[in-house]
Structure formats: C-alpha cells, structure tokens
N, C-alpha and C positions, 0 to 999 in steps of 0.2 A: 414875709421874712421867715427866719429860722426860728424854732422854738427856743424859749430861755435857756441858756446855759447852765449846765451844773455848776454847783459851787465847788471849791478847792477840795474839801475833804471828801464830796463823792467822787470826783475825779481821781484824785489818789488813791482811794480805797480801790477804785475800777481798775488804775493802772497796776496796783500791786496784785490784785486778783489774776488779771490776764498774764501776768508774769509768772504765775504759779506759786506765790507766796499765800498762806493761810491764816486767815486771822482766828479759827478755831481748830480743835481737833476733828480729825475725820478719817475716813478709812483710807485716805492716801498719807497719814501720819499725823503728827502732833502739829499744833500751831507753830508757825514760823514767825508771826509777827507778835512783838510784845510792846504794850505801851508803857510809859512812864508809870512807876508804882503810884497805886491809888487813884488812877485817872480812868474814867470810864468813856468809852468812844462816842457814846449817844449824847454825852453831856458837852461835847465840845462845839456844838454848832455845826451847820452845813460849811460855814467858811471859816473854822476855827476862831469864830468870834467871842467865845467863852473861854477860850484858853489864855493863858498869862502871857502876854507880849504878843499874842495872836500866832503863836507857832507852837508846835509840839513835836517833841522826838520819838521816833519810833526806833526800836532795836529789832534787826532781822537776824534771824539765828537759823544754823542749818539743822538737818535731821537729827542731830546728836545735841540739839540745843546749844551749841558753842556759837557765840555771837561772831557775825561775819561782815555785818553792814548796819549803818546808823543812816535813817532817813529824817531829816529834819524838813517837816511839812509846815508851810505857812500859809496865812490867808491871802487870796489872790491879789489884794492890793499892796502886798509887800514883795519887794525884789527878793528872789531866792537867795542871792548872795549876802543879804542883811544878816548880820549875825553869824556868820559862818565860824568864827571863832569858838562861840559856845558849842557848836557841832563838833569842831575839831577837839576840843576839850573832853567833849562827853566820848567821843571815839577813841581818844587815848586813854580813857580810864576804863573802856570795855575791850581793849587791846585789839582793836580793828582799825584796818586802813583804808576803808572805802566809805564814802558818805554820799548819799544823794540829797541833794538841795532841790526843793520843789515847791511851788506855789498852786499847782494844779494845771497850770499851762506853760510854763517855763520849769526845765528840769536841767539839773547839772550833776555829773559823776565826779567825784574827786578822789583820786590816790593821794593822801596826804603826805605819803612818803616820797612821790616822784615828780609831783607837778602841780597844776592848777586845774581848779573845776572845768571840765569840759561838758558843752551842751549835747543832750541826748534827747531823744524823742518818745522813749519809752522806757520802762525800767528792766535793768537786767533780770535774767533768771537766776535762781540758786545756782545751778550746774554752770551757767557762765562764770559767776562770780568765783566760783570754787576753782574753775580752772584759771581764772586771772590772778588768784592767790597765788598759784603755782609758777607764774609769770614774772621774771625779774629781769627785765632788759638793762643791757648796759650800754649806753651808747658810745662810751670811750672805746669799747671793742670793735664797734663798727667803724668808728673814724681811724682806728690804728691798723686795720686790717690791709695787707699788702694786696693791691690788685695790679696785674700785669696782663698783657695780650694774651696769656693761656689760661686765664682765670676759669673761663667755661670749658675750655679743654681738660682742664686738671679733673673735672667732674666727668666729661665724657670717657676719658682715656687716663686714668691717673698715672700710668707708667709709660705715657708716650714717648718721654724723653730715652727710653731705653731701646726703642725701636732703631735699627740699624740706618735707616734713612735720616733719622734725626740725630743719633748720636755719633756715626761716622761721616761726617760731610767731606767728600774729597776737595782736595785744593787744586789749583793750577789750570791746566786744561780742562779736567773733568769736573770743574765746579759747576759749570752751568748745566751740565747733565745730571749732577747731583741734585741740584736746586729743583730742576725739573721733577725730578723723582720724588722729592720731598712734597712739591705741589700736587702731584698726581696721587700721592697717598693721602694727603689732606683732603682731596676732593672726594677720594673713594670711601673713605673712614667718615665722610661728612664731619670732620673736625672744625669747629668755629673759633677761630682767633679773633680776637677783638681787634678793631682797627684803632689807631692813634685817638680819633676823637670820641671813640665809645669809651675808652679807659678814661679821657679827661673829662666825659660826661659823669661817670661813676665817681671819680674824685671831687667833682663839683658837688655831688650830693653829699659825698662824707664832711665836705667843707661846711656845707649848709647844716648838717647834724652837728658839727663842732660847735655850731653858733646858737644852737638850741633851736633849730628850724624843724618843724615836722611836715612840711608841705614843700613839693618841689615840682618844677614844671622843665620838662626836655622838649625843646623846640628843634625838631631834627626833620630834614626833608623825606619826602616820600623815596624810598629806596636805600637808605642809610642805616638801615638796620636797627629801628626802634625796638622791635620784638626782641632780638638778640641782647640790646642793651637792658632791657627789661628784664630779661633772664638773669644776666649777671647781678643786678641789682637785687633781684629775689634770693640768689644765692647770698648775696652779702648780708642782707638781713636775717636771713634764716639761719646761716653758717654762724653768725656771731651771735646768736640768741636773742635778735631785736624783733623777731617776728614768728609767731608759731604757726600761724595760717595765712594765706595771701588770698584776696579777690581781685579777680582780673576782669573788667567790665569792657565789654564789647557793644556794639550796636547793630552787627548783622550775624544771622545764624551761620553763615559759612566763615565768619570769623572765630566763632567758637571753636571750630573742629580744626581750622588752621592754627590757633593760639595753642591748644592741646597737643597738635603734633610736634610743633616747634619747641614747647616747653619739655615735652619728653624726650625728644632728640636731644636737648641741651643738658638736661639736668636729671633723667630718669634715675641715675645711678643713686642719687641722694634725696631726690624730692618727687613726690607723687602728684601729678595732675590728673583733674577729672573735670568733665562738664557738667554742671549741676544737674540739668534735666536728664542726664543719663545715670546720675547716682543720687537721686533725691534722697533715698534713705541712708545713703553710707558716705554723704560727703565728708563728714567730721574725720574720716580716716585718711582724708587727703591732705596735702600741704597747700597746693594751689586750686582754687576752684575758678572756674571759667563759667560765666553766662552773660547773656545779654541783658542789657539794663532794661530793655521792654519787659521781659518775663517777670522782673520783679517789681515793675511799676504797677501793674494791674490790680487795682484795689489794695494798692499799698502791700502787696504781698510779702515784700522784704521785712515787714514789721512782725509777720507772725511765723515766719520762716528762719530769722535770725536775731541774735542779740546783738546789741551795740558793740559787746566785747568778742565777738567771735573771730574777727580778722584784724591782725595788727599792721597789715600794710594794704592798701586798697589802691589798685592801679586802674586809672580810666585810659583806654586808648582812644586817639583823636577826641581828646578832652573837650574842646570847645563845642563840639558838635553834640557830645555826649551828656556834658553837663551845662551847656549853654542854658538850658530852660530850668526854670526854678524849679519845676516838679522833678527833674532828674537829679538836679543838685541836691534836693532834699535827702535822696536815697544816699548820696554820695556823703552827705554831712551825717546821715544816721549813725554811721560806724566810728568809733575811736580809732586811735592809732595814727600812723604815718599815712600820708596822701601823694601819690605820684600820679603826674599828669603827662601824657604824652601828645604831641601835637605836631602837625607839618605845617600849620597855617601860621604864620607870623602875625603878631599883633599890628604890625604897620602895613598890613597887606593893602587896607581900606583907609590908610591915614588921610586921603585926599577928600574922603567924604565925611561930612558931619551935617546931619540933617534932623530935623525935627519930624521928617515924614517917618513913622512907623511902618507904613505899609511898603516902603523901600526895602527888599530882601537884604540889599548891601548894608542898609543902617542897621537892621536886626541882627544881622551876624557881625558887624562892628561891634555892636553893643555887647553880644555874647563872647565876643575875643576879649574885650576889656573886662567883663565880668568872670571869665576864666581865669585871667591873669591875676586877678584880684583873690580870686578862690584859692589861688596857690601861693598868696603871699607875695605876689609880684607885681604890685601896683603900680609901680616905676615903668613897667612894660618890658622889664629885663628878665628873661627867664633864667631858671637855675644852671641852664646851659643852652648854647643855640648853635646849630651846625646848618647851614642852609644849601640850597640847591647850587648856588654860586661857588660855595667853599666846595661841594662834593665834586662839581665840574673842574673846577681847578686843580683838585686832587687826583683826578682821573677816576673818581668812583662812581661818577653819573654822567650823563650826557645831555646837553642842552638841546632844546628843539630848534629847527628852522621853523618860523612862524609863517604861515601863508595867509595874507588878507584876501579872502575869496567872496566878497560880497557880489551879489547880483543885482540888477536893478530892482527887482522885487524886495529883496532883503535890505536894501539901502533905504527904500522907503519905509519900511516895516520898522527901521531903526531909527528912522527920522523922528523929531520931536512930534511932528504932526501925525504921523502912522500913515498907512496906506489907506487912502479914501476912497470910498465907493458910493455913488448915489443909488439909494435903494428905492424902489416904488412901495411906498407904505399904504396908498390909497389911491382910487381912480375915480373921476366923474366922467360925465360924457363929453366935457370940454378938454380935460387934462388930466395927466398922472399927477399924483404928489408926491415929490420925491423928498428924500432924507439922506444926509450923509452919515455912513458909517465908518468909522477910523479903526483899522485894524495895526494893532503894534506886534513886535516880535514873539511875545508870549502867546498870542493867538495863533502862531504858524502851526498847522496840523491839528489844531484843535477847533478853531472856528474858522481860520482861513487856510484854504487848499488851492495848492498850485502845483499840478503833475510836473510842468515844464520847468519849474525852479527845482525840483527834486532831480530831474533829468540832469540838469546843468550842474548840480552837486555832484552827482555819480561820474559824469563824464570829465569832469575837472579833476576828481580825486583820482581816477584811475590813469588819465594823461600825465599828471604832475607829480605821482606819488615816486617815493624812492624805490628803487629795485634790490633783489637779494644781490649782495655784491658777487657770489660766487656762480649763480646760474642766469642772472639777469631776469629773472621772474619778479612779477609784482612782490613787493615786499608784504610781510605779514602786517595785518592792518586790525584796527578797531575802528568802527563807525558809531557814533551816538547818535539815537533817535530820540522823537519825541515822546513816541508810546509804541506799543506793541505793535499796532496797526501800521504805523509809520515805518517801524523796523521791517516789517514784511514788505511794504512797497520799495523801500530802498534795497533790500536784499535782491528782489526781483529785478529792479533797474540795473543794478550792478552786474548781475548775471547775464542781462540783456547786452549791456556793453563789452563784457569779458569776451561773449561771443562772438562778436563784430571784431573786436581789436586783435583777440588772440584764438583764431578759427581752429576748431579741433582739439584745443587744449583742454577745455573743460564741459563738463555736461551739467550745466546749472549747479555746479558746485564751486564755484569761484568764491562766492559769498554765502554765508548762511545767517539765519536769524537764531540768536542766542537769547531768548528771553524766559522769563518764568513759565510762560504759557506753552512753551515748546517741550515735548517730551524729552527726557534725559538731557536738558539744558546744563545742569550742573558737570555732568560727566563731558560735555562738549566743551566747558571751559576747561577743563584738565587735558582732554586730548589735544586740543589748539594750542596749550601750553607746551605739551608733550610732542609736538609736530607729527601729529598721526590722525589728525580730525578728518575723517572719512577717508581714511588711507594716507598714501605717501604721494607727493607730486610726481609727474611723470613729463614735467615742463621740459627738461633737458635730456628725454629718452635718445635722442638722434646722438647725443655725445657720449661714446663709449668711457670717458673719463669722468663725466657728471651723472651718468644715469643711476648710480648707487647713491648720490646724495639725498640725505633725509629731511625732508620738510614737509610740512603738511599741505595735503592736497587743496585744502580750503586756505584761501589767502585773506578773506576778509571775514571777521564776524561782526555783525550788526547787532547791537543791544541797546538797552536802556539805562538800565542801572546795574546790571549783573555784576559788571567786570570792571567796577570803577575801583574797587578796594579789594584787599585781602587776596588778591591773585596776582601771579608774576608770570611774565613772559618777556624775557629779555631781549627776545631778538624782533620785537616790535618795532617796524620802520615808520608806520603812518598812522595817524589819529585823525579821524575826520569829525569834527563838531559839526553835524548837521542839525542841531538844535540849539537855541540858547539856553544859556547857562547862567544861574542868579547866585548860586552859592559859592563863595571862594572856595571853601572847603572841597567841594565837589570838583571844581574845576583843576584846584591843586592835585587831588588825587587822579583824575583822569590824565592830567598832563604827566603824572608819575608813572603811568602805564608805560611811557617811552623812554623814562629816564635813565632805565638800567643799562648797564655796560654789557656787552656780550661781544663774543668772538666767534665770527662764522668760520667753521673748520669743516674740511673734507679730506678724509684719507683714501688713498686709492693706490693702484699699482700702475706704474708707466709702461710703456711698450717693452721695456727692458725687463719687468717683472720686479723692479724695483719699489718699495715703499716710497710714497709721496705724500705730502700735505700741504693743502692750501689753507692758510689762516690768515683773516682779514678782520681787523677789529671795526665794531659798529662805531662810525664817526659821528652819527647824528641821527635824528628822526624829525620826521616833517609834523607839524600840526597845523590842518588845514581848519582855519577860523572863518566859518561861512556866516556868523552871526556877530562879529565884533566883539567876541568874548574878552579877549586881551584888553581892548580900549575900555571896555565896561569897568574893568576893575583897576587898570592902569591909566590914567590920564597920559596922553601924549605918547601912546605906546609906538615904538618904532618896529615896524614889520619888516622882516627880513625878505620878504617877496610880496609883491602886491599884483593880483590878477585882474583883470577886469572882465566881469562876465556878465553881457547884457543879456535880460531876458524880457523881451517887449512883449509882455501880456497885453498891456493897454496900448493900443496904436495911437500915435500922435499924442499931444499934449493934453488933450481933454481928459476929464476924470471920467472913468467908465461909468457906464450907466446900466445895472442889470436889476432884475426883480430879485426879490429876498431868497427865492427857491435856488437861484444860481450859486450863492456863496454859502448855504447851509446844506450839507449833506442830507438827503431824505433817506427815512428807515424804510428797506424794502418790506413790501408786503401787501396784503389785500386792502383795497380801498372800496368799502361799502358806501354806493351812490344812491340808493333807493330811500324812500321815506320810511319812518319808523314811528312807533306809537305806543302808549302804555297800553297791556292787554287787561291787566287785574290790578284792582288797588285795594289795599286792607291797612288799616291802622291798629297799632298795638301799642300800648305803652310798655317800656322794658323798665322793671323795677331797679332799685339800687345796687343789686348784685350783678347785673348785666345779664345779658342772655348767655345761656349755657355754652352756645356756639362760640361765644366771644372769651369765656373761660376756658373752653377746650381748645382754642385756636393755638395757643403756644405748645400744647401737648401734642398737637398733630404736626406742628414745625418740628418740635424735638424729636420725634419719632421719624420724621422723613430723612433729618440730618443724620440721625444716629445709624441709620440704615444705608446710608450713601457711603459705599466703600472708597471713594474717590477723597471725600471729606474726611473720612475716618482715618485713612492711612496718613493724611497731609497732617491731621491733629495729633496723631500718636508719634510721629515724627519731629514734632515740634514746629512745623513750618505753619504758624497760625496766620502769618500774614498772606501767604499764597490761598490757604484754605479760606479766608474771608473774601478774597478776591472771587474766588471760585462759588462759594455760597452766593454772593450777591448775584454773579453772572447767570447762576442755575435757578434761584428761586425768586429774587426780588420782583414781585409783580407780574409773576408769569402767570397766564392763564389757567393752568391747572388748579392752582390754589389760591392765587393772588395774595401769597405772603408779602407783607410789607412791614417796615419798621412799626409805622405808627398803630397799625392793628396788633402786632406783637408787643408793643409798649403797653397798650391798653389792657392786653389780654394779662400782662404781668402786674398791671397797676402800678407802674412806675412813673413820678412825676416830672418826668423831665425826657428830653430826646435820648435814645438809645442807638447803638451802632452794632453792625453785624458781629463784628469782633467780641464785644461784650455778650451777645446771644452765645456764640460758639464756646467762650470761656465758661459761662454759666452751665452749657449742656455737657461739656467734656470734662471740665476741671472743676466743676461745682463752686466757681467764683461768684458769689451773690453779686447782683447788680444793685449798687448803692443808689439811694433816693437824694433829692437835692439837698438835704439837710445835712445828710452824712458827707456828702462831697464837698460841701462848705466848709465843715469842720476839718477834712482832711487838707483842703487848699490853704486854711488859715495855718494849720500847723506846719504845712510847709514853708509857708511865709514867713513865721517867727522862727524856724530853724535854718533858715538861708539870710535872714538879715539881724542885725543886732538890736534888739528891742529890750535890752537889759536896762535900760534909763527910761522906758517908758513908763508914765505914771499910772494911766488908765489903759489896761489892755482892753477891758471889757469895752469901752468907747472905740477903741482901734478895732476890735473885732466887728463891732455893729458896722462901722463905716466899711470895712471889707465886704461884710455880707451884702449891705445896702448897695454898694458900687456894682458888685456882679449881678444881683438879682434885679435891680429895679433901671430900666433904661433911662427914666426921667432924671434919676439922681446923676447917672453917667453924664448925661447931656449938661445937666447944670455944672457939675465939677470940670467937663473937659471945656466947656465955654467960659469957665469962671463967671459965671451968671449967679453969684452967690446970693443976691435979693431973693431969687427964686426959692430959697430954701425957707423963707419966713412962711411961705405958702404950702410947703410941701409934706403930705400927711405921713410919709413913711420916713423920711429922715429930715430933721429940721435943724435950724442953725445951732440950738442947744445941743444938738448931737454932733455937729461938725465942731463946734468949739471944745469939744471934750478930746479931739485929736490933736496930738503934738504937729507943731507946724511943719516940720521936715517931711512928717509921714503924709502932709495933705496932698503932697506931689510925688513923693515916692511910692505910695501905695498904689495910685492909679497907675503909674509906669509899669510897676510890677505885675499888675492885673493884665493891664493891655499887651504885655510882652510875653507872659508865662501861662496865663489861666486861659484853659479853652472855654470860652465863654458859651459858646454854641452846646455845652453839656448842660447849660442850666436854663435852656429854654424848653418851657413846658410843650 
C-alpha cells in the first residue's frame, strides 16, 4: 500500500511553493505569503487542528506587496466550500477579487465578482493571476455579436465586398456567368463562407452563453466543417473579449499541423496560431495553441507547463475519444473557462447496446459517449447543436455510401457466436492423437487466424465490384483498411496481382500501394494521393486523345491501417474496403467519412475544332465494402444496399478441419538448433543489495545506444514519439546484441512497477522522470476527484484508501467485484471497517471508474 498521506497544511504549503509563492524573503524577492496577524505557521498543526474553527486565511501579495489573492485553508475533514462567506468578507476587506478554497485535497478558485467557485487541481501562479486581473469578459457582448455567413471571410479579406465580382453582379442572361466568376474567385482566394448550419451552430452557442452555460457540444458529421465552425467560434470569443487565449486539443500529430494550417488560413489577420511543440518557449505570444492531448498527459506535464487560468476557451476535437477516458478528462477539467467539444459520433449510435460487459468495446465506447455528453452539460443526450450525415446528404453537402455486404464463408464463421472451430493436436500417444478445439473470432483475423485465400477473395471482389472514375472508366480512387502493417503489405501485393490480370499493361505494380507508418515518406504519400499525383499521373486512357491529359493519380488504391482515417481529405474517393473488423464507432464513422465528401469530376480539353470543352460529373455516391459485417455490428438489422455471396471453402465438406498447432500459427523464421547442450562451468556469487554494477550500468548502455541512433533521434526531435516507440521496440527489444528488455531496464532504474518503451524514450530525450507506484496512485486519485463530484464526501481519506487498495491489491478487487463482502473480515490490507468508511454510492462508482479509466497494468510490479 502507499505511504501515509501528508496532512492538509503540508499539502497546501507544497502547492503554494510549486506555484512559485514564497513564505520567506529570498534572492527571488520578498515573501508573497502572509498569515493572519500574530499567527505562526508551526503552531497550526499538520492538519490545522490547532487553528480556530479548523481553517486559516492566507493573504497572497504581488512583488510590490499589494494584496492579490486570499487563500482559505481548511483541515481535510472540512469541505473547502464551508465558511466561504468569511473568506468573501476578508477578500473584500483586502480589495481582492480572487479566493482559493482548499483542504489540501480539494481546491476551488473563486472570482467573487463574476461567478461561483470552480474546482482546480493546482494553485495558480502569481503571473497567471496578474494576467487574470486584466481579463474582464463580458458575455453579453458575445451574445449580441452579429454572425453572418461572411463572419470568417471578413477576417480573411475585410474589403471583399469591394471586389468587382462581388460588387457588380450582372443580371439577366449574364447572371449565371457572373455567379460562376464569383465562385471561381472564392475558390482561388480560399475564402470560407459559412454554410447555414454552421451559422446556426454558432448562434446555438450564443444562446447557451445567454443562459449562463460555459460548456457546449457540437455534434456534426464528418465532412461538414467542424474546424471552420470552431474557427468562427474562436473569433467570436476573441473579438468580444471573452477569451484571451485558446487551447485546441487533438489526438494525432498530423491533426496538429492540419489545425494550424486551417486556423492560419481562416484567422491569421487577427489571430496567431502555433503548435505547442514548435513554440515551447514562446507560446504565450500566440492566441491559439494547438497540441496533442498525449503530449501533455505524460507525467501530468500539463500541470507544470500551464496554469489553470492560461486559457479561456478549451476546444477538444472528436471529444468523446479525446476525453472519454478519465485520465484525459482530468487535463480538460484542469483549465478554467469555457469548454467546447466537437464530435461526429452521435450519442444514440449505440443506443441498442446496454451491457454490463466492460470488455465489449462497443459498451466501453457507449459509456464514454454518455460521459462526454455529461461533461459538456448535455446529460439529456441533446447536444448544443446537431447536424447529421443524413442532414448533410439531404442538403447536398455530403454523399451517402452504397454499403456492400461482402462476407465469405470463412468470415461468416469468424463472425458467428461459435467462431471458426479448428481441432488442434495438443498431445500424442502411441494409440491416438489428443485433440482440442480452438475457436477463432473476427478479432483474430490476421493476428492468430491467417487465410491467404480469404484475402484473395477480398481483393478480387473489391476490384470487380468497385465504382469507376466517371470520366475515364478507370477503377476509382480507393482506400483499403487492413488489420496490421504486415496485412497491408499482403493486400497491396494481391491487389496489384489482380490489377495485372484484369487491366493488362496498365500498371507496373503501382495500382495499389501500402501507406503505413513503417513506409518511407508515407505522410507525403497521403498528400500526393489527395492531390492526384501519387507515383505520377494515370495513363489509363492514353489511347483517347480527349482524355489523355486528364489529371488523376497513377495509384488507385492506398492500403493503410490507421494513417488515413482522420485529418485527411480526398473528396474523389469512390471505394472504401473494410478488410478488417472495426470495433470503435468513432473509427468507423471517421473511415466512412473519407468517402462522404462531395466532388465534381472535371476535365477541360479542346475538341476537334480547337474549341474549349468541359466534362463535369458530380460524384453521386461511394461504395463501402463491408467484409466483416461492421455495419451490422453497430446497427442492428442494418439494411445493406448490395449483398455479395463470396464462398471460400477452405475446409472441404462439413467436418471441422483437423490440423496440428503449427499449421495455424506462423513460425518465426530462423535457425533451429537440434544438438544436445550442457553447462560448461558453474560459479556462485552472492549479489549485494546495490545490485551488480552491470545491472546499474544497464540503463546507461541503453540510453547511449538510443541517443546515438539517428533514426530514433530524428523521430523524437520531430515529436513523432509513437513511431519512435514502435521502432525502438522493433530494433532493441530482446535482440541478441544486448538483450535489452523492459524488465532488466526497470530493475536497472529501480522502478517498482512495470514500465513501457515510451516512458524510457521520454526519460532519455525529454527528461520526464518515470514515476513510481505511489506517485502514480496519487496522480490517479487526483484525476478521479477532479472528474467526479466529491464535494459531499465526508471521509476523503477513507475514499483514498479504498481507491489505492482496489488498484494495488487483486484480492480486494476480486472481493468487491464478486460482492463477497464477508471476505473483508479476514482481509489484512483492506477490511470491513475500511469499507464502511466509504460512501455508499462510491462503493460501486469507484470500481467502475477504475476498471474503465485507470491502466491497472501500470501498477504491476
């Protein structure tokens, strides 16, 4: 179990010092913490037990000794909100408007002039409070601001109405030509007029602000312009003085760059945007700071990098995936100010599914959706504004898919309740082989269950039934989603083989390409595919003089795993192949969104008379090939538009196939030693408590190796930690040269829990210390109380003890999960008395939270 918790006074002193406040004069300046007159800190007791009424007021001052903040500190058994009126009176007497209310565990920051106490996780710094004093938001200005379709354009090009194409629109017969010129100008200048529903979304936020709300959720389908809507809202808050600085949170590295480009394009004349990792020392000069949530979560880095008052508007992109986990939500709740969530996943998407099975990924995501809606004050399930895929299709802004059910015999069995059964020989005697049935499900495909013939049928079906480019008749630009990078390589090869058969002479193994993170320049490949020039231009119709200059990508199919699911636009996609099962509705909706964009296929050429002609054909739909019944997985009784019967008779007849275990498990290639072996020399030596020197040096050897690895160094300097982690594991994990492994490295560092390769990399390159079990427990408990209402809990110490015991003691987890509470009478680490200290609703709420949000594997020794 964790060490005994420090008392309230010790905790509050530490929080003050960590925020830069000073108890005594030092070379940094005079003391900035003053106690009530005639009171000595050491006389108060560790839990303020010797203070009158169990609390004490601190007066915090600036460098000129002017009062700036009142801190009312209470013993831990008291709710911080108790007696807040006394703190208000004291603050008024000192002419300050900010109060901190704290009992060492729960903390609130209160602006007594504008609102209610808001929970914080750390104390604000002097600098952040000084800036906050200068910030005087006026919600009424935000509510009354006029927002029309040109709201963003007025920032991009303030005098656009003076341009002739806008000012002098012709009438009569020339009206159509004039309108086309206007459209061409808008396109060339990249002006972004808001669509009607985007204006409605902004007005819905204004209405919510008028009702006193500070949290908003926009549910808008993929491809409907959530980022543009967010940009307009950023301008609204910034222009009306209700936000000084905005934090935009994303969950992928490529989305950082995309968001910065978009906001710069939309708002650069008034508002500056930076990516945090590119401006770590200069971000305060920016108005919008974009960052991945993962970069701030490591070791709770956000608490040391930012103060709770640094951002006045926090926006999370694809909110339920970003904030659905309790850990990530703690970051979100850390900051004060307005909160805006963007999501493409409707709350009702999994409404038919209600299960106690926390291992079902759909159930986990359903609960995260519910949590997300509650986070943004939408417990009823009604977001601040909603614009669906159906709405977009009706309005002509999006395209619906033609969904093709393309199950094979094999995938049908994998999808069945019983799975695909195989009899495996587990042992043999002289008389018989001993068989055991192994059942494989869809999630085992290309992980434990392999079938080349199934992959062949997938690829053949995809090519033979896919939509064609309406201008040339060439196979339409497509995306295929694979299980893994290895699976992607197989599929790309098979697609190229079939293309060679079906379209002889048209392609040179460039019909399909693998686009995954382990492929060199894969990020640029996604850009080139979008820009219709991946591996050059197509010559499919070169025999046709009219079409030979038509510009479209030579590559027709990109095979990926997860790179092209989000943050990437390619409107002329005509086919999507789901050649892997998908268990996340968010991922499914985003993948489907790759095809929903509208597009006009155009080709300009000169006819036989030398006259200019133009072929223009609207994209009518796209095909979604569902090889693993994904639509049915998420939507009961889904009506497929097309059903293809694709038999793959791997097992001949009706009998269950019988194979030995090696047939169904891939063998790692290598040399197999078959001769006898024996110990040549044996010595014994007792290792002392400090360990062998080689053990202590082990991490240093690994650190030196990784620091001199140019590939890893470049990836880490570019901020691509995820890819760097994968490469380190691939290159160094238990390789014969050094036999580096996590267990040896953990012992070398004397860490009392399991660690990961990413933690090691961030220690080596960023100096992020790897926390031990006790520190992690404390962090997780802080996150729990910051994301759950514990203001009415009478015994926080008892709750903390339950939290720690449930995480660290498997026997306690088993007793609580099985509700076998009589066992607590005999449990030495957490007994009935301890359990009775816990509030009744927390006895079920806390275990659910831990199972859902806390990575228990981190606490395994």
